[in-house]
All heavy atoms as an XYZ file, in Angstrom:
654
protein
N      16.164    -27.008    -76.542
C      14.765    -27.398    -76.552
C      14.175    -27.575    -75.186
O      13.113    -27.189    -74.859
C      14.610    -28.651    -77.411
C      13.211    -29.087    -77.609
S      12.306    -27.882    -78.565
C      11.032    -28.808    -79.214
N      14.955    -28.255    -74.282
C      14.511    -28.522    -72.909
C      14.264    -27.195    -72.178
O      13.277    -27.059    -71.467
C      15.538    -29.365    -72.209
C      15.109    -29.911    -70.888
C      16.161    -30.783    -70.298
C      15.734    -31.318    -68.941
N      16.770    -32.201    -68.387
N      15.142    -26.234    -72.384
C      14.992    -24.946    -71.720
C      13.743    -24.216    -72.175
O      13.066    -23.578    -71.394
C      16.167    -24.056    -71.956
C      17.426    -24.505    -71.220
C      18.567    -23.579    -71.420
C      19.813    -24.033    -70.728
N      20.929    -23.168    -70.889
N      13.413    -24.393    -73.459
C      12.196    -23.734    -73.989
C      10.955    -24.364    -73.365
O      10.031    -23.629    -73.009
C      12.167    -23.853    -75.562
C      13.288    -23.017    -76.140
C      10.805    -23.396    -76.102
C      13.483    -23.225    -77.655
N      10.940    -25.673    -73.287
C       9.786    -26.360    -72.699
C       9.623    -25.964    -71.214
O       8.519    -25.739    -70.753
C       9.921    -27.856    -72.846
C       9.812    -28.403    -74.277
C      10.106    -29.890    -74.284
C       8.471    -28.074    -74.886
N      10.673    -25.895    -70.510
C      10.631    -25.487    -69.077
C      10.122    -24.065    -68.986
O       9.277    -23.741    -68.123
C      11.985    -25.653    -68.428
C      12.343    -27.158    -68.302
C      12.005    -25.004    -67.034
C      13.746    -27.438    -67.784
N      10.606    -23.226    -69.875
C      10.147    -21.774    -69.841
C       8.648    -21.708    -70.108
O       7.907    -20.924    -69.444
C      10.910    -20.967    -70.862
O      12.278    -20.941    -70.532
N       8.197    -22.440    -71.086
C       6.768    -22.416    -71.406
C       5.971    -22.974    -70.253
O       4.933    -22.377    -69.890
C       6.455    -23.230    -72.685
C       7.054    -22.538    -73.895
C       4.983    -23.492    -72.889
C       7.076    -23.339    -75.173
N       6.373    -24.004    -69.620
C       5.689    -24.567    -68.491
C       5.629    -23.617    -67.338
O       4.556    -23.415    -66.682
C       6.312    -25.924    -68.065
N       6.710    -22.964    -67.031
C       6.770    -22.009    -65.943
C       5.896    -20.795    -66.250
O       5.141    -20.297    -65.357
C       8.152    -21.547    -65.628
C       9.085    -22.570    -64.962
C      10.521    -22.020    -64.875
C       8.524    -22.903    -63.591
N       5.929    -20.327    -67.482
C       5.067    -19.230    -67.860
C       3.578    -19.546    -67.728
O       2.780    -18.794    -67.176
C       5.359    -18.784    -69.308
C       4.454    -17.678    -69.786
C       4.699    -16.335    -69.368
C       3.376    -17.941    -70.614
C       3.809    -15.356    -69.819
C       2.552    -16.941    -71.046
C       2.746    -15.612    -70.625
N       3.233    -20.751    -68.117
C       1.826    -21.206    -68.044
C       1.411    -21.273    -66.567
O       0.329    -20.854    -66.195
C       1.667    -22.572    -68.655
O       1.900    -22.494    -70.034
N       2.279    -21.800    -65.696
C       1.955    -21.918    -64.315
C       1.772    -20.518    -63.658
O       0.753    -20.311    -63.003
C       3.066    -22.662    -63.604
C       2.953    -22.800    -62.060
C       1.769    -23.616    -61.672
C       4.247    -23.331    -61.449
N       2.649    -19.601    -63.899
C       2.564    -18.311    -63.290
C       1.402    -17.505    -63.885
O       0.774    -16.690    -63.211
C       3.857    -17.549    -63.347
C       4.946    -18.120    -62.505
C       6.093    -18.631    -63.003
C       4.781    -18.135    -61.103
C       7.083    -19.181    -62.165
C       5.679    -18.707    -60.309
C       6.882    -19.208    -60.803
N       1.130    -17.715    -65.147
C       0.014    -17.016    -65.801
C      -1.295    -17.454    -65.151
O      -2.174    -16.654    -64.909
C       0.014    -17.308    -67.261
O       1.098    -16.735    -67.899
N      -1.420    -18.733    -64.964
C      -2.672    -19.278    -64.386
C      -2.846    -18.751    -62.941
O      -3.936    -18.427    -62.516
C      -2.662    -20.771    -64.368
N      -1.756    -18.654    -62.237
C      -1.807    -18.162    -60.836
C      -2.190    -16.695    -60.855
O      -2.883    -16.243    -59.973
C      -0.506    -18.390    -60.168
C      -0.241    -19.863    -59.783
S       1.374    -20.237    -59.159
C       1.729    -18.942    -58.030
N      -1.691    -15.899    -61.773
C      -1.940    -14.490    -61.768
C      -3.368    -14.127    -62.161
O      -3.841    -13.052    -61.752
C      -0.950    -13.828    -62.763
N      -4.011    -15.014    -62.884
C      -5.378    -14.656    -63.345
C      -6.442    -15.381    -62.561
O      -7.619    -15.359    -62.980
C      -5.512    -14.984    -64.851
C      -4.608    -14.167    -65.671
C      -3.541    -14.685    -66.366
C      -4.814    -12.787    -65.802
C      -2.737    -13.899    -67.169
C      -4.025    -11.955    -66.574
C      -2.942    -12.521    -67.264
N      -6.122    -16.034    -61.463
C      -7.118    -16.677    -60.651
C      -8.056    -15.592    -60.091
O      -7.631    -14.573    -59.585
C      -6.473    -17.496    -59.546
N      -9.355    -15.887    -60.143
C     -10.321    -14.934    -59.649
C     -10.874    -15.374    -58.320
O     -10.846    -16.529    -58.014
C     -11.468    -14.850    -60.669
N     -11.335    -14.412    -57.518
C     -11.996    -14.815    -56.283
C     -13.162    -15.776    -56.534
O     -13.794    -15.682    -57.578
C     -12.489    -13.467    -55.750
C     -11.601    -12.440    -56.326
C     -11.312    -12.999    -57.706
N     -13.423    -16.638    -55.618
C     -14.454    -17.634    -55.793
C     -15.364    -17.710    -54.567
O     -14.941    -17.569    -53.439
C     -13.835    -19.028    -56.035
C     -12.985    -19.559    -54.887
C     -14.892    -20.042    -56.429
N     -16.666    -17.827    -54.812
C     -17.685    -17.929    -53.761
C     -17.686    -19.400    -53.337
O     -18.211    -20.244    -54.079
C     -19.025    -17.465    -54.302
C     -20.098    -17.474    -53.238
O     -20.016    -18.286    -52.304
N     -21.077    -16.621    -53.395
N     -17.180    -19.703    -52.210
C     -17.146    -21.081    -51.746
C     -18.497    -21.619    -51.298
O     -18.601    -22.775    -51.021
C     -16.083    -21.249    -50.605
C     -16.429    -20.408    -49.398
C     -14.683    -21.014    -51.135
C     -15.613    -20.726    -48.170
N     -19.497    -20.738    -51.194
C     -20.839    -21.183    -50.878
C     -21.654    -21.583    -52.068
O     -22.741    -22.077    -51.969
C     -21.577    -20.116    -50.051
C     -21.041    -20.027    -48.629
O     -20.691    -21.028    -48.079
N     -21.038    -18.841    -48.070
N     -21.098    -21.315    -53.276
C     -21.800    -21.653    -54.502
C     -21.047    -22.429    -55.483
O     -21.613    -23.182    -56.293
C     -22.267    -20.317    -55.195
C     -23.298    -19.534    -54.372
C     -23.659    -18.254    -55.064
O     -23.063    -17.784    -56.019
N     -24.768    -17.648    -54.565
N     -19.704    -22.348    -55.461
C     -18.890    -22.961    -56.467
C     -18.816    -24.492    -56.284
O     -18.889    -24.995    -55.165
C     -17.461    -22.389    -56.408
N     -18.599    -25.167    -57.418
C     -18.356    -26.591    -57.309
C     -16.847    -26.880    -57.055
O     -16.058    -25.922    -57.072
C     -18.809    -27.314    -58.601
C     -18.079    -26.907    -59.854
O     -17.052    -26.197    -59.772
O     -18.540    -27.208    -60.936
N     -16.550    -28.097    -56.807
C     -15.158    -28.437    -56.437
C     -14.184    -28.060    -57.527
O     -13.050    -27.604    -57.201
C     -15.054    -29.918    -56.109
N     -14.486    -28.230    -58.794
C     -13.567    -27.934    -59.889
C     -13.286    -26.412    -59.904
O     -12.093    -26.084    -60.045
C     -14.199    -28.360    -61.164
C     -13.274    -28.107    -62.396
C     -13.834    -28.599    -63.673
O     -14.966    -29.055    -63.752
N     -13.087    -28.478    -64.756
N     -14.269    -25.605    -59.750
C     -14.049    -24.156    -59.724
C     -13.209    -23.733    -58.545
O     -12.306    -22.916    -58.647
C     -15.343    -23.376    -59.760
C     -15.219    -21.861    -59.803
C     -14.460    -21.356    -60.986
C     -16.601    -21.238    -59.770
N     -13.487    -24.314    -57.403
C     -12.683    -23.968    -56.166
C     -11.259    -24.339    -56.303
O     -10.350    -23.545    -56.091
C     -13.313    -24.702    -54.959
C     -14.673    -24.099    -54.603
C     -12.365    -24.577    -53.723
C     -15.444    -24.854    -53.553
N     -10.996    -25.544    -56.849
C      -9.562    -26.011    -57.023
C      -8.865    -25.206    -58.058
O      -7.641    -24.978    -57.959
C      -9.477    -27.498    -57.307
O     -10.039    -27.767    -58.582
N      -9.548    -24.745    -59.106
C      -8.842    -23.974    -60.169
C      -8.682    -22.504    -59.784
O      -7.877    -21.817    -60.340
C      -9.568    -24.049    -61.463
O     -10.881    -23.486    -61.429
N      -9.444    -22.058    -58.715
C      -9.383    -20.651    -58.408
C      -8.548    -20.368    -57.148
O      -8.047    -19.237    -57.025
C     -10.795    -20.159    -58.116
O     -11.626    -20.232    -59.282
N      -8.401    -21.304    -56.279
C      -7.662    -21.087    -55.015
C      -6.340    -21.777    -55.028
O      -6.260    -23.011    -55.079
C      -8.512    -21.553    -53.807
C      -9.826    -20.797    -53.653
C     -10.588    -21.416    -52.415
C      -9.644    -19.351    -53.459
N      -5.261    -20.998    -54.998
C      -3.872    -21.523    -54.979
C      -3.664    -22.341    -53.748
O      -3.865    -21.897    -52.633
C      -2.934    -20.355    -55.054
C      -1.519    -20.783    -55.277
O      -1.266    -21.854    -55.801
N      -0.582    -19.919    -54.984
N      -3.260    -23.579    -53.905
C      -2.951    -24.439    -52.787
C      -4.116    -25.406    -52.438
O      -3.974    -26.252    -51.605
N      -5.266    -25.205    -53.104
C      -6.401    -26.107    -52.933
C      -6.515    -26.989    -54.130
O      -6.767    -26.496    -55.252
C      -7.741    -25.277    -52.772
C      -7.679    -24.313    -51.662
C      -8.900    -26.228    -52.612
C      -7.715    -24.917    -50.241
N      -6.255    -28.258    -53.918
C      -6.393    -29.218    -55.020
C      -7.768    -29.838    -55.069
O      -8.672    -29.403    -54.342
N      -7.927    -30.855    -55.900
C      -9.234    -31.451    -56.117
C      -9.781    -32.080    -54.848
O     -10.981    -31.922    -54.537
C      -9.119    -32.517    -57.187
N      -8.962    -32.751    -54.018
C      -9.446    -33.416    -52.823
C      -9.881    -32.389    -51.761
O     -10.944    -32.554    -51.146
C      -8.390    -34.320    -52.203
C      -8.206    -35.574    -53.029
C      -7.190    -36.512    -52.343
C      -6.973    -37.755    -53.138
N      -6.054    -38.691    -52.465
N      -9.115    -31.349    -51.569
C      -9.494    -30.373    -50.562
C     -10.750    -29.546    -51.081
O     -11.603    -29.190    -50.256
C      -8.344    -29.391    -50.297
C      -7.308    -30.014    -49.395
C      -6.174    -29.099    -49.075
C      -5.078    -29.861    -48.301
N      -3.855    -29.111    -48.280
N     -10.802    -29.307    -52.372
C     -11.927    -28.593    -52.884
C     -13.216    -29.429    -52.697
O     -14.259    -28.915    -52.276
C     -11.730    -28.264    -54.403
N     -13.146    -30.728    -52.895
C     -14.275    -31.616    -52.678
C     -14.634    -31.661    -51.209
O     -15.793    -31.690    -50.858
C     -14.014    -33.020    -53.203
C     -15.224    -33.880    -53.166
C     -16.420    -33.329    -53.992
O     -16.292    -33.008    -55.152
N     -17.592    -33.205    -53.371
N     -13.622    -31.606    -50.376
C     -13.850    -31.562    -48.926
C     -14.622    -30.312    -48.527
O     -15.482    -30.350    -47.637
C     -12.555    -31.704    -48.141
N     -14.319    -29.205    -49.163
C     -14.985    -27.930    -48.906
C     -16.473    -28.083    -49.311
O     -17.373    -27.703    -48.541
C     -14.301    -26.754    -49.646
C     -12.973    -26.429    -49.058
C     -15.238    -25.527    -49.638
C     -12.090    -25.467    -49.881
N     -16.726    -28.650    -50.466
C     -18.123    -28.781    -50.953
C     -18.847    -29.762    -49.996
O     -19.972    -29.500    -49.661
C     -18.108    -29.296    -52.409
C     -19.530    -29.699    -52.832
C     -17.532    -28.238    -53.362
N     -18.193    -30.866    -49.621
C     -18.872    -31.832    -48.748
C     -19.201    -31.236    -47.413
O     -20.291    -31.449    -46.889
C     -17.946    -33.086    -48.547
C     -17.743    -33.895    -49.838
O     -18.572    -33.729    -50.781
O     -16.818    -34.706    -49.855
N     -18.270    -30.458    -46.871
C     -18.500    -29.753    -45.573
C     -19.663    -28.840    -45.699
O     -20.553    -28.817    -44.839
C     -17.251    -29.027    -45.168
C     -17.413    -28.368    -43.798
C     -17.034    -29.010    -42.661
C     -17.903    -27.070    -43.685
C     -17.207    -28.426    -41.383
C     -18.084    -26.472    -42.456
C     -17.708    -27.151    -41.317
O     -17.905    -26.560    -40.066
N     -19.736    -28.070    -46.762
C     -20.824    -27.101    -46.985
C     -22.155    -27.804    -47.113
O     -23.145    -27.361    -46.557
C     -20.495    -26.285    -48.275
C     -21.538    -25.251    -48.639
C     -21.252    -24.592    -49.936
N     -21.449    -25.495    -51.044
C     -20.802    -25.442    -52.217
N     -19.856    -24.557    -52.389
N     -21.155    -26.252    -53.173
N     -22.179    -28.918    -47.828
C     -23.428    -29.660    -47.995
C     -23.937    -30.259    -46.700
O     -25.104    -30.345    -46.484
C     -23.257    -30.699    -49.097
C     -23.142    -30.157    -50.490
C     -22.832    -31.158    -51.563
O     -22.582    -32.380    -51.220
O     -22.852    -30.780    -52.710
N     -22.988    -30.614    -45.833
C     -23.349    -31.285    -44.539
C     -23.747    -30.200    -43.514
O     -24.595    -30.440    -42.717
C     -22.189    -32.113    -44.043
C     -22.496    -32.819    -42.790
C     -21.313    -33.659    -42.294
C     -21.652    -34.355    -41.040
N     -20.457    -35.133    -40.479
N     -23.010    -29.104    -43.493
C     -23.157    -28.135    -42.433
C     -23.770    -26.803    -42.797
O     -23.919    -25.914    -41.945
C     -21.726    -27.876    -41.805
C     -21.155    -29.104    -41.235
O     -21.582    -29.645    -40.226
N     -20.131    -29.631    -41.911
N     -24.074    -26.607    -44.079
C     -24.599    -25.317    -44.529
C     -23.494    -24.389    -44.960
O     -22.330    -24.708    -44.910
N     -23.957    -23.213    -45.457
C     -22.958    -22.242    -46.003
C     -21.973    -21.804    -44.945
O     -22.289    -21.748    -43.739
C     -23.715    -21.033    -46.490
C     -24.467    -21.272    -47.833
O     -24.252    -22.358    -48.425
O     -25.146    -20.338    -48.235
N     -20.842    -21.447    -45.406
C     -19.792    -20.812    -44.563
C     -20.236    -19.432    -44.260
O     -20.687    -18.709    -45.119
C     -18.443    -20.800    -45.322
C     -17.845    -22.166    -45.554
C     -18.145    -22.880    -46.763
C     -17.042    -22.739    -44.601
C     -17.573    -24.101    -46.946
C     -16.485    -24.017    -44.833
C     -16.757    -24.697    -46.019
N     -20.160    -19.049    -43.006
C     -20.547    -17.699    -42.608
C     -19.329    -16.788    -42.373
O     -19.479    -15.554    -42.291
C     -21.367    -17.735    -41.296
O     -20.658    -18.352    -40.270
C     -22.699    -18.429    -41.547
N     -18.111    -17.408    -42.308
C     -16.959    -16.693    -42.060
C     -15.787    -17.418    -42.765
O     -15.764    -18.642    -42.774
C     -16.674    -16.674    -40.513
C     -15.500    -15.822    -40.111
O     -14.428    -15.951    -40.654
N     -15.764    -14.976    -39.136
N     -14.893    -16.706    -43.314
C     -13.763    -17.345    -44.031
C     -12.950    -18.269    -43.075
O     -12.481    -19.318    -43.470
C     -12.809    -16.265    -44.659
C     -11.602    -16.905    -45.278
C     -13.555    -15.433    -45.650
N     -12.878    -17.884    -41.828
C     -12.171    -18.716    -40.850
C     -12.798    -20.084    -40.677
O     -12.128    -21.028    -40.206
C     -12.055    -18.002    -39.489
C     -11.185    -16.744    -39.557
O     -10.202    -16.729    -40.307
O     -11.499    -15.767    -38.876
N     -14.052    -20.262    -41.018
C     -14.732    -21.519    -40.943
C     -14.090    -22.563    -41.831
O     -14.246    -23.805    -41.613
C     -16.192    -21.421    -41.297
C     -17.001    -20.633    -40.228
O     -16.480    -20.494    -39.094
O     -18.117    -20.199    -40.579
N     -13.326    -22.168    -42.801
C     -12.661    -23.106    -43.678
C     -11.640    -24.025    -42.910
O     -11.395    -25.141    -43.320
C     -11.862    -22.363    -44.764
C     -12.637    -21.973    -46.005
C     -11.811    -21.133    -46.895
C     -13.147    -23.237    -46.748
N     -11.173    -23.508    -41.770
C     -10.272    -24.368    -40.975
C     -10.981    -25.559    -40.364
O     -10.346    -26.484    -39.845
C      -9.555    -23.553    -39.867
O     -10.532    -22.990    -38.993
C      -8.652    -22.475    -40.463
N     -12.307    -25.573    -40.409
C     -13.045    -26.743    -39.966
C     -13.067    -27.877    -40.990
O     -13.448    -29.003    -40.643
C     -14.548    -26.392    -39.645
C     -14.674    -25.371    -38.547
O     -13.910    -25.390    -37.563
N     -15.651    -24.503    -38.610
N     -12.614    -27.579    -42.190
C     -12.509    -28.576    -43.253
C     -11.160    -29.313    -43.057
O     -10.096    -28.667    -42.958
C     -12.571    -27.929    -44.650
C     -12.393    -28.934    -45.722
C     -13.911    -27.186    -44.787
N     -11.263    -30.628    -43.103
C     -10.019    -31.464    -42.906
C      -8.998    -31.073    -43.978
O      -9.314    -30.999    -45.175
C     -10.370    -32.918    -43.030
C      -9.169    -33.823    -42.737
C      -9.590    -35.287    -42.731
C      -8.345    -36.110    -42.478
N      -8.628    -37.568    -42.452
N      -7.782    -30.808    -43.582
C      -6.693    -30.523    -44.458
C      -6.463    -29.040    -44.672
O      -5.545    -28.626    -45.340
N      -7.323    -28.163    -44.098
C      -7.144    -26.752    -44.219
C      -6.803    -26.133    -42.887
O      -7.641    -26.196    -41.951
C      -8.415    -26.066    -44.804
C      -8.678    -26.648    -46.232
C      -8.188    -24.531    -44.896
C      -9.892    -26.066    -46.856
N      -5.566    -25.655    -42.802
C      -5.153    -25.047    -41.521
C      -4.919    -23.578    -41.700
O      -5.220    -22.951    -42.718
N      -4.398    -22.965    -40.628
C      -4.170    -21.540    -40.663
C      -3.246    -21.046    -41.771
O      -3.441    -19.995    -42.385
C      -3.661    -21.048    -39.327
C      -4.609    -21.232    -38.222
O      -5.841    -21.210    -38.476
O      -4.242    -21.372    -37.046
N      -2.215    -21.865    -42.071
C      -1.224    -21.467    -43.089
C      -1.876    -21.423    -44.471
O      -1.746    -20.446    -45.240
C      -0.037    -22.419    -43.048
C       1.064    -22.016    -43.976
C       2.243    -22.946    -43.824
C       3.384    -22.579    -44.771
N       4.537    -23.476    -44.599
N      -2.627    -22.456    -44.829
C      -3.289    -22.508    -46.105
C      -4.411    -21.446    -46.178
O      -4.509    -20.746    -47.204
C      -3.900    -23.867    -46.384
C      -4.588    -24.058    -47.714
C      -3.756    -23.666    -48.868
C      -5.072    -25.505    -47.829
N      -5.089    -21.280    -45.103
C      -6.154    -20.227    -45.037
C      -5.540    -18.848    -45.292
O      -6.133    -18.068    -46.042
C      -6.824    -20.197    -43.681
C      -7.977    -19.179    -43.513
C      -9.055    -19.391    -44.521
C      -8.489    -19.212    -42.139
N      -4.396    -18.556    -44.784
C      -3.790    -17.242    -45.025
C      -3.375    -17.056    -46.496
O      -3.423    -15.920    -46.961
C      -2.548    -17.017    -44.105
O      -1.526    -17.903    -44.479
N      -3.144    -18.187    -47.196
C      -2.767    -18.091    -48.632
C      -4.012    -17.796    -49.514
O      -3.884    -17.109    -50.495
C      -2.153    -19.362    -49.100
C      -0.728    -19.568    -48.639
C      -0.197    -20.939    -49.104
C      -0.191    -21.090    -50.609
N       0.442    -22.345    -51.036
N      -5.189    -18.277    -49.052
C      -6.346    -18.181    -49.900
C      -7.369    -17.125    -49.468
O      -8.290    -16.801    -50.198
C      -7.053    -19.563    -50.089
C      -6.116    -20.589    -50.698
C      -7.642    -20.029    -48.797
N      -7.174    -16.628    -48.263
C      -8.165    -15.713    -47.649
C      -8.650    -14.610    -48.615
O      -9.833    -14.330    -48.696
C      -7.560    -15.092    -46.386
C      -8.506    -14.122    -45.666
C      -7.897    -13.522    -44.435
N      -7.603    -14.484    -43.402
C      -8.432    -14.994    -42.587
N      -9.723    -14.619    -42.581
N      -8.052    -15.885    -41.678
N      -7.741    -13.925    -49.285
C      -8.121    -12.838    -50.135
C      -8.907    -13.213    -51.371
O      -9.486    -12.382    -52.015
C      -6.879    -12.013    -50.571
C      -6.220    -11.296    -49.379
O      -6.888    -11.058    -48.339
O      -5.032    -10.985    -49.474
N      -8.874    -14.508    -51.724
C      -9.549    -14.985    -52.940
C     -10.839    -15.700    -52.605
O     -11.465    -16.282    -53.489
C      -8.618    -15.882    -53.738
C      -7.437    -15.110    -54.281
O      -7.647    -13.953    -54.706
O      -6.357    -15.685    -54.282
N     -11.238    -15.751    -51.339
C     -12.472    -16.448    -50.911
C     -13.643    -15.468    -50.773
O     -13.450    -14.476    -50.061
C     -12.235    -17.236    -49.599
C     -13.546    -17.768    -49.053
C     -11.186    -18.325    -49.787
N     -14.729    -15.751    -51.393
C     -15.924    -14.941    -51.240
C     -16.968    -15.799    -50.532
O     -17.007    -17.019    -50.726
C     -16.461    -14.489    -52.602
C     -15.549    -13.592    -53.459
C     -16.205    -13.352    -54.792
C     -15.288    -12.318    -52.709
N     -17.863    -15.166    -49.755
C     -18.910    -15.877    -49.083
C     -20.276    -15.587    -49.671
O     -21.255    -16.258    -49.380
C     -18.904    -15.538    -47.594
C     -17.629    -15.959    -46.884
C     -17.701    -15.436    -45.436
C     -17.398    -17.427    -46.883
N     -20.355    -14.531    -50.494
C     -21.578    -14.148    -51.106
C     -21.278    -13.682    -52.543
O     -20.119    -13.521    -52.910
C     -22.319    -13.041    -50.341
O     -21.578    -11.870    -50.409
N     -22.289    -13.404    -53.293
C     -22.096    -12.988    -54.692
C     -21.896    -11.513    -54.882
O     -21.895    -10.991    -55.981
C     -23.280    -13.476    -55.534
O     -24.459    -12.923    -54.998
N     -21.700    -10.778    -53.778
C     -21.483     -9.327    -53.870
C     -20.160     -9.039    -54.508
O     -19.216     -9.639    -54.378
C     -21.510     -8.739    -52.467
C     -22.880     -8.849    -51.827
C     -22.895     -8.283    -50.444
O     -21.953     -7.561    -50.032
O     -23.868     -8.492    -49.745
């Protein structure tokens, strides 16, 4: 029974990661950001929204490194899933 539960949990985790869609960080709320970007939890997602509200829209994906807690390593993980416009 324990192995079945672990298998279900792992399948759910990997399924959620496989179906994450790109997210527009200039429009999305913290909940959508955290559920869409692997490695970005609720606190970092809220920090992204707070930074955007204080400083205006992100003009470049690399600007995410200006947000506390987001460095080059994390940026490289999420870069392909970050959108700056609705195109």
